[in-house]
C-alpha positions in Angstrom: 184.1 82.2 95.0 184.0 85.3 95.8 186.7 86.8 93.4 184.1 85.6 90.1 181.3 87.6 91.8 184.0 90.2 92.7 184.7 91.0 89.0 181.3 91.0 87.4 180.2 93.5 89.7 182.7 95.2 88.5 182.0 94.5 85.2 178.5 95.8 85.3 179.5 98.8 87.3 181.9 99.7 84.8 178.7 98.8 82.4 177.2 102.1 84.0 179.5 104.7 84.2 179.8 103.9 80.3 176.7 104.7 80.2 176.3 107.4 82.0 179.1 108.8 80.1 176.6 108.5 77.2 174.8 110.2 78.9 176.9 112.7 79.2 177.2 113.2 75.5 173.6 112.5 73.6 171.3 114.7 76.4 170.1 117.7 75.4 171.1 119.4 78.8 172.7 120.6 81.9 169.9 119.1 83.9 169.6 115.9 81.6 172.4 115.4 81.4 173.0 115.9 85.7 170.2 113.0 85.8 172.3 110.9 83.9 175.6 111.6 85.6 173.9 111.1 88.8 172.0 107.8 88.5 174.1 105.9 86.9 178.0 107.3 87.4 176.4 106.6 91.2 175.7 103.1 91.4 177.9 102.3 89.0 180.6 103.2 91.5 179.1 102.0 93.9 178.9 99.4 92.0 182.8 98.4 91.6 183.6 99.6 94.9 181.4 96.6 96.4 183.2 94.7 93.3 186.2 95.5 94.7 185.5 94.5 98.3 184.1 91.0 97.5 187.3 90.2 95.5 190.1 91.4 97.3 189.2 89.7 100.7 191.5 91.6 103.1 189.4 93.1 105.6 191.4 96.5 105.4 190.7 96.8 101.4 187.0 96.3 102.4 186.4 98.9 104.6 188.2 101.0 102.5 186.0 100.4 99.3 182.7 100.9 101.8 184.0 103.7 103.6 184.6 105.6 99.7 181.4 103.9 99.1 179.4 106.1 101.6 181.5 109.2 100.6 180.4 108.5 97.4 176.8 107.7 98.4 176.7 111.2 99.9 178.9 113.5 97.5 177.2 112.8 94.5 173.5 113.3 94.3 174.6 116.4 96.8 176.9 118.0 94.3 174.1 117.2 91.2 172.0 118.6 93.8 173.9 121.7 93.8 174.9 122.2 90.1 171.9 122.1 88.9 170.1 124.7 91.8 173.0 126.2 90.4 172.5 126.3 86.6 168.4 126.8 87.6 169.5 130.3 88.9 171.9 131.1 86.6 168.9 130.9 84.3 169.8 127.9 82.1 166.7 126.5 80.5 165.5 123.6 80.3 165.3 122.1 76.6 162.6 123.3 74.5 161.1 119.3 74.4 161.2 119.5 78.2 157.7 118.6 79.5 157.0 120.0 82.6 159.0 122.3 85.5 158.6 121.1 88.9 161.1 123.8 90.2 160.1 126.0 88.3 156.4 126.0 89.7 157.3 125.4 93.4 159.6 128.4 92.9 156.3 130.2 92.0 153.8 128.8 94.8 156.4 130.2 97.5 156.4 133.7 96.1 152.9 133.6 95.3 152.6 132.5 99.5 154.6 135.7 100.3 152.9 138.2 98.3 149.5 137.6 99.9 
């Protein structure tokens, strides 16, 4: 009974990963691409690992899948944050149709507070 549920989770995870890959190609700047890659690929990979754990039926594979899932949940957003911060520090411009730059606003406020 658990194998069809696991296969369904794996299939949905693959679809999320595919959407993340399409976002990497279609979105206009590095920040939007990181957003697509982090959110969709993290969810997709977690669904795939959960599906493997559900479908496998063996405890060792389930433990390994859950450990990998925890690693993905910690490492993927952390890496995306580091890449975005590094790109911003190097002066990579936002897309010209971007509406707001919250990080730049926060940096400006910090600079004003230190000057006062």
